[in-house]
Backbone bond lengths (Angstrom), bond angles and torsions (degrees), N, CA, C in turn:
res aa  C-N    CA-C-N  psi(-1)  N-CA   C-N-CA  omega(-1)  CA-C   N-CA-C  phi
1 M - - - 1.459 - - 1.529 108.81 -
2 P 1.324 118.06 104.12 1.462 119.82 178.58 1.526 111.08 -71.60
3 A 1.317 116.13 144.43 1.459 120.37 -178.99 1.523 111.30 -75.89
4 I 1.325 116.72 -37.88 1.460 120.56 -179.60 1.524 108.01 -104.15
5 E 1.335 115.78 104.01 1.457 121.78 -179.52 1.516 108.98 -148.48
6 V 1.316 117.16 159.05 1.462 121.75 178.53 1.526 108.41 -64.39
7 G 1.342 116.11 129.45 1.455 121.46 -179.78 1.522 113.70 98.11
8 R 1.325 118.46 -7.44 1.470 121.84 179.79 1.522 109.38 -74.40
9 I 1.323 117.24 132.91 1.457 122.20 175.95 1.524 107.62 -87.16
10 C 1.338 115.46 132.84 1.463 121.60 -176.32 1.522 109.84 -130.29
11 V 1.332 115.03 167.73 1.460 122.55 173.77 1.520 107.01 -115.71
12 K 1.327 117.29 130.30 1.462 120.44 175.94 1.519 108.15 -74.79
13 I 1.329 116.90 131.48 1.464 120.21 -177.45 1.525 112.33 -113.43
14 A 1.325 117.68 2.20 1.461 120.79 179.29 1.520 109.48 -143.18
15 G 1.328 115.57 153.03 1.456 120.64 176.66 1.516 113.08 91.41
16 R 1.315 114.90 -175.51 1.468 120.27 -176.06 1.523 112.73 -68.50
17 E 1.320 117.32 -20.44 1.464 121.29 179.50 1.527 111.93 -97.47
18 A 1.320 117.96 16.37 1.468 121.92 -177.96 1.523 110.32 -58.24
19 G 1.322 116.18 134.98 1.453 121.77 -179.99 1.516 113.73 93.89
20 R 1.314 117.61 -10.78 1.464 120.66 179.82 1.519 110.32 -94.28
21 K 1.317 115.10 151.36 1.465 120.69 -177.31 1.524 110.41 -91.47
22 C 1.326 115.21 151.71 1.460 121.62 -178.90 1.526 109.10 -149.39
23 V 1.323 116.04 172.15 1.463 122.56 -179.37 1.526 108.53 -124.33
24 I 1.335 116.90 135.42 1.462 121.00 175.73 1.528 108.38 -76.57
25 V 1.340 115.92 123.89 1.458 122.18 -177.18 1.529 111.33 -102.35
26 D 1.328 116.66 -32.55 1.464 120.69 -178.16 1.524 109.02 -154.91
27 I 1.328 116.50 150.44 1.459 121.77 175.89 1.524 106.66 -105.38
28 I 1.336 116.20 116.95 1.460 121.32 -176.39 1.528 110.47 -81.41
29 D 1.321 117.61 -53.84 1.460 122.63 173.89 1.520 108.22 -154.78
30 E 1.340 117.64 -163.02 1.466 119.19 -175.15 1.524 113.35 -71.66
31 N 1.334 118.20 -12.22 1.460 120.97 -179.26 1.524 114.71 -113.25
32 F 1.323 117.98 -20.24 1.456 120.70 -173.42 1.524 112.42 -127.45
33 V 1.349 114.99 144.64 1.462 121.92 175.19 1.524 108.40 -131.56
34 L 1.328 116.20 160.31 1.456 122.62 174.73 1.523 107.07 -100.60
35 I 1.343 116.38 126.00 1.466 120.43 -178.58 1.523 109.90 -121.84
36 T 1.326 114.91 163.85 1.458 122.03 171.03 1.516 107.77 -149.52
37 G 1.336 116.29 158.09 1.466 121.68 -178.88 1.518 113.42 -77.01
38 P 1.263 120.32 -57.81 1.455 132.82 -7.76 1.532 111.65 -61.11
39 K 1.334 116.51 156.81 1.459 121.69 -174.35 1.521 112.37 -58.36
40 K 1.340 118.25 -36.53 1.476 120.76 178.79 1.518 111.48 -61.58
41 L 1.323 117.24 -31.76 1.462 121.72 -173.92 1.524 112.37 -91.99
42 T 1.323 117.88 -49.70 1.465 120.89 -172.63 1.516 114.40 -114.27
43 G 1.321 117.80 -15.74 1.455 120.47 -177.57 1.516 113.52 90.30
44 V 1.335 118.12 3.64 1.464 121.89 179.29 1.525 108.78 -94.54
45 K 1.339 115.89 121.35 1.461 120.79 179.36 1.520 110.44 -75.25
46 R 1.329 115.68 156.83 1.467 121.01 173.03 1.523 106.81 -69.71
47 R 1.338 115.87 121.33 1.453 120.48 -178.20 1.510 111.77 -161.02
48 R 1.320 114.44 165.79 1.458 121.67 176.49 1.523 107.39 -87.64
49 V 1.340 117.29 131.70 1.464 121.09 177.94 1.523 109.97 -133.51
50 N 1.314 114.89 154.20 1.452 121.98 174.34 1.521 107.83 -74.19
51 I 1.325 117.84 141.15 1.467 119.73 -178.14 1.525 111.86 -67.87
52 K 1.331 117.40 -15.63 1.464 120.52 176.07 1.523 111.47 -73.86
53 H 1.332 117.76 -13.54 1.459 122.10 -177.92 1.523 113.28 -99.96
54 I 1.331 117.46 6.62 1.463 121.05 176.47 1.520 109.33 -130.17
55 E 1.323 114.92 153.27 1.462 121.39 177.47 1.526 108.11 -124.07
56 P 1.333 118.19 116.66 1.467 120.48 -178.10 1.532 112.06 -67.13
57 T 1.324 116.36 145.80 1.465 121.46 173.33 1.526 108.24 -104.55
58 E 1.309 116.47 -178.08 1.469 119.98 -178.76 1.525 112.63 -81.79
59 Y 1.334 118.18 -8.43 1.460 121.62 -175.18 1.525 112.25 -90.32
60 T 1.325 115.88 142.19 1.464 122.01 172.42 1.524 108.39 -134.90
61 I 1.323 115.31 155.93 1.458 121.29 172.78 1.521 107.38 -126.70
62 K 1.303 115.80 156.86 1.467 120.77 -177.90 1.523 108.63 -94.39
63 I 1.336 115.91 104.52 1.461 122.04 177.76 1.527 108.69 -135.17
64 P 1.342 116.94 153.45 1.470 118.80 175.50 1.528 110.54 -76.04
65 K 1.312 116.52 159.09 1.460 122.01 177.35 1.526 108.99 -62.41
66 G 1.339 117.13 129.38 1.462 121.48 -179.24 1.512 113.82 78.80
67 A 1.324 118.43 24.33 1.464 122.70 -177.13 1.527 111.29 -62.01
68 S 1.332 115.86 148.48 1.463 121.09 177.53 1.526 109.69 -77.32
69 D 1.345 115.46 167.56 1.462 120.02 178.74 1.523 111.32 -61.16
70 E 1.330 117.36 -35.04 1.465 120.79 179.62 1.526 110.78 -66.20
71 E 1.332 116.80 -40.87 1.467 120.42 178.07 1.526 110.98 -65.07
72 V 1.329 116.59 -40.33 1.468 120.90 178.87 1.522 109.76 -64.62
73 L 1.331 116.93 -45.05 1.464 121.53 179.59 1.522 111.12 -60.95
74 K 1.328 117.36 -41.61 1.467 121.64 178.84 1.527 110.96 -64.53
75 A 1.342 117.19 -42.08 1.468 121.01 179.44 1.528 111.30 -66.17
76 L 1.332 117.21 -38.00 1.468 120.65 177.42 1.523 110.60 -65.64
77 E 1.332 116.22 -39.05 1.465 120.69 179.29 1.525 110.89 -66.32
78 E 1.333 116.99 -41.47 1.466 120.58 179.02 1.527 111.68 -63.92
79 K 1.324 116.71 -35.76 1.469 121.68 -178.86 1.533 111.55 -82.84
80 G 1.347 117.95 -11.82 1.462 121.62 179.26 1.517 113.23 76.74
81 L 1.327 117.56 33.82 1.459 121.37 -176.22 1.531 113.62 -109.60
82 L 1.321 118.64 14.05 1.464 120.26 -177.65 1.522 112.04 -62.91
83 D 1.331 117.74 -45.96 1.467 120.49 179.63 1.521 111.21 -66.34
84 Y 1.333 116.95 -36.96 1.469 121.37 178.04 1.531 110.31 -62.19
85 M 1.312 117.01 -41.29 1.464 121.16 -177.90 1.526 112.20 -70.56
86 K 1.324 117.57 -31.22 1.462 120.90 -176.83 1.523 112.92 -71.22
87 T 1.333 117.75 -30.57 1.463 120.12 -175.69 1.523 110.58 -83.30
88 P 1.343 117.30 119.59 1.468 119.58 178.74 1.524 111.47 -75.40
89 V 1.316 115.69 156.82 1.460 122.34 177.13 1.517 107.01 -94.62
90 K 1.334 117.43 129.09 1.455 120.05 179.87 1.520 109.27 -85.69
91 P 1.342 117.57 129.20 1.461 119.27 177.89 1.521 110.69 -69.43
92 A 1.328 116.47 151.26 1.462 120.99 179.04 1.525 108.75 -66.86
93 L 1.313 116.01 128.93 1.459 120.24 179.96 1.514 109.54 -94.04
94 G 1.279 116.22 140.44 1.455 121.67 178.58 1.508 108.75 -152.70
95 K 1.287 115.94 173.55 1.449 121.44 -179.97 1.526 108.17 -91.48
96 V 1.319 117.05 128.29 1.457 120.72 -179.29 1.520 108.86 -91.87
97 I 1.332 115.82 120.64 1.463 121.57 179.85 1.521 108.12 -126.00
98 G 1.315 116.50 118.38 1.464 120.81 176.56 1.511 113.96 59.22
99 G 1.328 117.81 33.78 1.450 120.74 178.53 1.516 113.77 85.39
100 L 1.315 118.38 -8.31 1.462 121.53 178.49 1.507 108.99 -110.20
101 Q 1.303 116.50 141.49 1.457 120.66 179.87 1.516 108.69 -89.39
102 S 1.325 115.59 127.90 1.462 119.66 178.37 1.514 109.21 -123.02
103 P 1.318 117.35 141.68 1.463 118.90 176.97 1.514 109.86 -67.39
104 T 1.308 116.83 134.66 1.457 121.56 -175.71 1.500 112.85 -77.90
């Protein structure tokens, strides 16, 4: 079971959309993938991201490579994951000391 595959649900861990869930729509190369929220559902725009900025979850949906936002939304609805996708993941908060995060 590859972690980075088309249809894998991930959590963005960097950037302004950090903590929000997204779906991998296409694999561009070994470092970049194309993701979508869809924006109507999670607020994540369709964009190219580095795989270091996403964290795969255990959930997958069955979509074709390059699927549209409507196809992704339909697949999420069929799998019953709409509520799961809407809830953002809160990052662990800690005290930052000297550039390193330490648990308080």
